[in-house]
C-alpha positions in Angstrom: -60.0 -4.6 -57.8 -61.6 -2.2 -55.6 -61.0 -2.0 -51.8 -63.9 -1.7 -49.6 -64.1 0.9 -46.9 -63.4 -1.6 -44.0 -60.4 -3.0 -45.8 -59.2 0.5 -46.5 -59.5 1.4 -42.8 -57.6 -1.8 -41.8 -54.8 -0.9 -44.2 -54.7 2.7 -42.9 -54.7 1.6 -39.3 -52.0 -0.9 -40.0 -49.9 1.8 -41.7 -50.6 4.2 -38.9 -49.5 1.6 -36.3 -46.4 0.9 -38.3 -45.6 4.6 -38.6 -46.0 5.1 -34.9 -43.8 2.1 -34.2 -41.1 3.4 -36.6 -41.3 6.8 -35.1 -40.8 5.4 -31.5 -38.0 3.2 -32.8 -36.4 6.2 -34.5 -36.5 8.3 -31.3 -35.1 5.4 -29.2 -32.2 4.9 -31.7 -31.6 8.6 -31.8 -31.2 8.7 -27.9 -28.9 5.7 -28.0 -26.7 7.3 -30.7 -26.5 10.4 -28.5 -25.3 8.4 -25.5 -22.8 6.6 -27.7 -21.4 9.9 -29.0 -20.9 11.1 -25.4 -19.1 7.9 -24.6 -17.0 8.1 -27.8 -16.0 11.7 -27.0 -15.1 10.7 -23.4 -13.0 7.8 -24.8 -11.2 9.9 -27.4 -10.3 12.5 -24.7 -10.1 15.5 -27.0 -8.5 13.6 -29.9 -9.7 14.1 -33.5 -12.4 11.7 -34.7 -11.2 8.6 -36.4 -7.9 8.5 -34.5 -8.7 5.4 -32.5 -5.4 3.7 -33.4 -3.4 6.6 -32.1 -5.5 6.6 -28.9 -4.8 2.9 -28.4 -1.1 3.4 -29.0 -1.1 6.3 -26.4 -2.9 4.1 -23.9 -0.5 1.2 -24.5 2.5 3.5 -24.0 1.1 4.8 -20.7 0.5 1.3 -19.6 4.1 0.3 -20.4 5.3 3.4 -18.4 3.2 2.4 -15.5 4.5 -1.2 -15.6 8.1 0.1 -15.6 7.4 2.4 -12.6 5.6 -0.4 -10.8 8.7 -2.6 -11.1 10.9 0.2 -10.0 8.8 0.9 -7.0 8.7 -2.8 -6.2 12.5 -2.9 -6.2 12.6 0.2 -4.0 10.2 -1.4 -1.5 12.3 -4.6 -1.4 15.4 -2.5 -0.8 13.7 -0.5 2.0 12.4 -3.7 3.6 15.9 -5.3 3.5 17.4 -2.1 5.1 14.6 -2.1 7.8 15.6 -5.6 8.9 19.2 -4.5 9.6 18.2 -1.2 11.3 18.8 -1.1 15.0 15.3 0.1 15.7 14.2 -2.3 18.5 15.1 -1.3 22.0 14.7 -2.7 25.5 15.4 -0.5 28.5 15.7 -1.3 32.2 16.6 1.0 35.2 17.9 -0.5 38.4 19.9 0.2 41.5 23.4 -1.3 41.0 24.3 -1.0 44.6 21.6 -1.9 47.1 23.0 0.2 50.0 23.2 3.5 48.1 21.4 5.7 45.6 18.3 5.3 43.5 17.6 3.6 40.2 20.4 5.5 38.4 22.0 2.6 36.6 20.5 1.2 33.4 20.8 -1.3 30.6 19.7 -0.4 27.0 19.6 -3.0 24.3 19.5 -1.7 20.7 18.9 -4.5 18.2 17.7 -5.2 14.7 15.2 -7.7 13.5 17.8 -10.5 13.8 18.5 -9.7 17.4 21.9 -8.2 16.4 23.2 -5.0 17.9 24.6 -3.7 21.1 23.6 -3.6 24.8 24.8 -0.5 26.7 25.0 -0.6 30.5 25.6 2.5 32.6 26.6 1.8 36.2 26.2 4.8 38.6 28.2 4.6 41.9 28.5 7.2 44.6 31.5 8.9 43.0 31.7 7.6 39.4 29.7 6.6 36.4 30.8 3.8 34.1 29.4 2.9 30.6 29.9 -0.5 29.0 29.0 -1.6 25.5 28.7 -5.3 24.6 28.0 -6.6 21.1 24.9 -8.8 20.6 24.5 -11.4 17.9 21.2 -13.4 17.6 20.3 -12.3 21.1 23.6 -13.6 22.7 26.9 -11.9 23.5 30.5 -13.2 23.6 30.8 -11.3 26.9 29.1 -12.3 30.1 25.7 -10.6 30.4 24.3 -9.3 33.6 20.7 -10.2 34.5 19.6 -6.7 33.7 21.3 -6.8 30.3 19.5 -10.1 29.6 16.2 -8.5 30.7 16.8 -5.6 28.3 17.5 -8.0 25.4 14.5 -10.1 26.4 12.3 -7.0 26.2 13.3 -6.5 22.6 12.5 -10.1 21.8 9.1 -10.1 23.5 8.1 -6.9 21.7 9.1 -8.4 18.4 7.1 -11.6 18.9 4.0 -9.7 20.2 3.7 -7.6 17.1 
C-alpha cells in the first residue's frame, strides 16, 4: 500500500502539530515543576529531601509549644485583670473652702477607689491655724462614717467617670 503525496503531507502535518503540542506541553510542565520545587524547598526550610515526616513532627511540636504558651498567657491576663479590678486606681478630687469667712480653697476631699467602689476617701481641712486630715473607708460607694457633701461629690466623680468609659 503506497501513500499518496497528499496523504503523506497530511500525516506529516499531523505529526508536526502533535510534536509542537507535545513540546509546548513539555515546556509548560517543566515550568510548573520548577515552581513546585521552589515551594517544596521553602516548605522543607533547609531540611534534607524526603524528610517530610520529620518536618511535620517539628511543626506539630512548635504548635503544641504555642498552645501551651497561649494558655499560660491567657492565665496571666486573667490574673492581671483580676488584680486591676481591686487596684485603687479611680480617683475623684474636689477642692473647697471649709470656712466661708476665711482663706481660699485649701481644703480638699480625695476619693481613691477600685472598680467595685471600695477604697478610702481622704479629707484635708485647712483652718487659719491648723490642718486636719481624715480618712474614711468606703465600701461599694458608701462609708460606715458620716460623709460630708464634698466627700460624696468626690466619690460621685469616681462613679461618673467609671460609667462614662
